[in-house]
N, C-alpha and C positions, 0 to 999 in steps of 0.2 A: 758532201760528207762531213761529218763531225767526229772528232776523236778526242780522247784524252789518255795519257799513259804515264806511268810512274814506276820507279823501282825502289826497293828497300833492302837494307843490309840484312834484315832478319835478326834473330836473337842469338845465333850460334856462330856466325862467321866474323872474322876480323875485318874483312874487306868486301866491298860490293862489286862483284864481277858481272852483274847483270847490267844491260844497257838497252835503252829503247829510243827510237826516233819516230816522230809522227809528223806527217805533212798532209793537210787537207787540200792543198793547192797543187797544180801541175808540177811534176818534176820531170824535165825532159819531155818525152812523149807519153808519159803516164799521167793520168788525171790526178793521182794522189799516191802516197806510199807510206807504209807503216812497217817497222822492223823491231824485232826483239832478238837480242843475242845474250847468251849465257856463257861467259868465259871459263876456260879450263886452264890450270897451271898454277904456278906460284903467284903471289900478289901482283907484281909488275906485269907478268906474262898474261894472266887471266884478264885483268882489266884492260891491258893494251889490246889483246885479241878482240874482246867484245866491242870496245869503243871504236877501234879503228875499222873493224869489219863493217860495222853499221855505217860509219861516216864515209868510208871508201865505196861501199855498195851504193849509197845515195849518190855520190859523185859520178860513179860509172853509169848509173841509170840516167842521170841528167845528160851525160855526154853521148849516150847511144843514139845512133841514126835509125835504129830499127823502130818499127811502128807497133809490132805485136807484143803484148806484155810478156809472154813466155819466152820469146826470143831475146828481149831485153834482159830478162832475168838470167838466161843462160850465159850471155856474154858477161854480165856483171859478176855472177857467182864464180865462174871459172877464173876470171881475172883476179878477184879478191882472194880466192883460195890460193892462187899462185903467189901473191904478194905476202900473205900471212904465212904461208909455208916457208917461203924464203927467209922471212924475218925470223922465223922460229929456229933457224939454223944458227943464229947469233947466241952466244952463251947466255946473255941476260934474259933472252926470251925462249930458251930451249924448252921444248915440250909444250908450248902454248897452242891452244886451239879454241874454237868457240862454236856453239850452235848458232843457227840463223833460221828464223822464220819471218817471212815477209808476206805482205798482202797489198794488193791494189784492187780498186773497184772501178770498172768501166761499164756504164749503163746498168744492167741488172746482173752482172757477172763479177764474182770475186776470183782473182787469179792469185794463187797461193804457192809459195815455195818453202820447202824446209829441208834443213840438214841438221841431224841431231835429234834431241828429244824435247826441244821447245815446241809448243803446240799452237795450232789454230783451231778454234771452234766457231761454229755458227749457232747462234742462240736465238730462238723464237719460242714457239709453243714447246719445242724440244730443244735439248742441247746435243749437238752432233760434233764429234771430233773429226775434223777434216784431214789432218795430217796423221801419218803413221810415225811412231817413235822409232828412231834408229838407235836402239838400245837393247841390252840383254833381256830386260823384262818385256820390252816391246815385242821381241821375237816370241817369247813365251806366251804372250796374249794372243798373237796371231796364230800360234799353233794350238790355241785352246787349252793350254796347260794351267794357266792361272787367269783369274779375272782382273779387271781394272782396279777394283778395290784391293785385292791381294797384292797387286803390283805396287801400290802406294807404300806398302809397308815391307816390301821385299828387301833383303839385306844387300842386293845388288842393283837396286833401282837407280843408282847413280852411274852405272857403267854404260857408256854410250859406244856405238859401233861406227858412227860417221860423224865427222866434225869439219868445219872450215879450218884449214891449216894443218890437219893431222897427216895428210898424205899429199903427194904431189898433184894428184887429181881427185876430184870429188864428184859423187853421184847424187844430186839432189832429187827430191820428188817434187812434181809439179801437179797442181790441181786447178780445175776450173769448176766453179760452183755457182748455181743460180742463187741470187740473194733477193729475197722479198722485202718490200717496205715493212718496217717494224722489226726486222731482224738485226742482230748485232754480231759483229766479229769480235772474238777475243783472241788476242795473241798473248801467250804467257810462257814463263819458264816453269821448270819442274818444282821450283820453290813455292808455287801457288797450288798446282794441281795435286802435288803429293801431300799437301796439308789440308786442302779443302775439297770436299766431295763435289762431283759434278752437279748433284741435285742442289747443293747449296749455292754453287756458282750460278746456276740458272735462276734461282730465287733472287739473288742479289742483282743480277743483270736485268731481270724483268721487273724490278721495283720501279717506282715512280721518281726516284732520285736522279740527280744530274749524273752525267758520265763521270765527272770527277768524284763525286760522292760514292758512286759504285766502285770505282777503282780503289779508292781509299778503304772502303769497307772490305773488299777482297783482300787487300794487304793486311788489314787489321785481323781478319779472320785467320789468315795464314800464320801470323805472329801469335795469335791467341792459342793456336793449335800446337805451338812449339817453335815456330820460326826457324826450322833446322837448316834452312838455306836462304840465299838471297831470293828476293821475290820481284818478279817483273810482270806487269799487266797493262795491256793496251786494249781499250774498247773503241770500236769503230761502228758508226751507224749511218744509214742512208737517210737523207732529208727528203 
């Protein structure tokens, strides 16, 4: 696997609460691991939640004795949620939480986890959103009341319904998806997909540029469109 990820503060926020981690080498019993988190709360709280969730999640995956990716995910996400929730009871971190979207690839299968509204896409000839947003507008999309494009500009598109650390327990979604050679996984925060259309994202990802150049182009486009939020993007491709 090859990957590249980056985050950006955007043009409207004072602090960058997005955080990503990428590892193309084995992490414990997983062949690789990639994570994007988008923190919620005040400055210290949001940044702490996203960074620590990503780092602790990686550590828990590395320590797991399980062999199956989804079992490893379940153990790690339940434990990290417990730790972040407990930390959020301290006055300095009160109300903090974070989204979490993670991916690992074994053979020809991508295993994906998400909590919140950070997304995973698989991009080849088409762009396919794998995860379901745990958000107010995500529910409206699933009910057929609004389109994805309408959701991008909805006044409540930042209201999420699940997050790491928000409650004592958490209910993630898990996905197993076949991944063909030539396809690319994109993990991203809402600061990207709310500013850049899926059609444009697909065009950038399918260009002949390097992974780094593609990620930087996506971030640039989100900022050119207004950069109303922090931006995170991770691209992962099979070799």
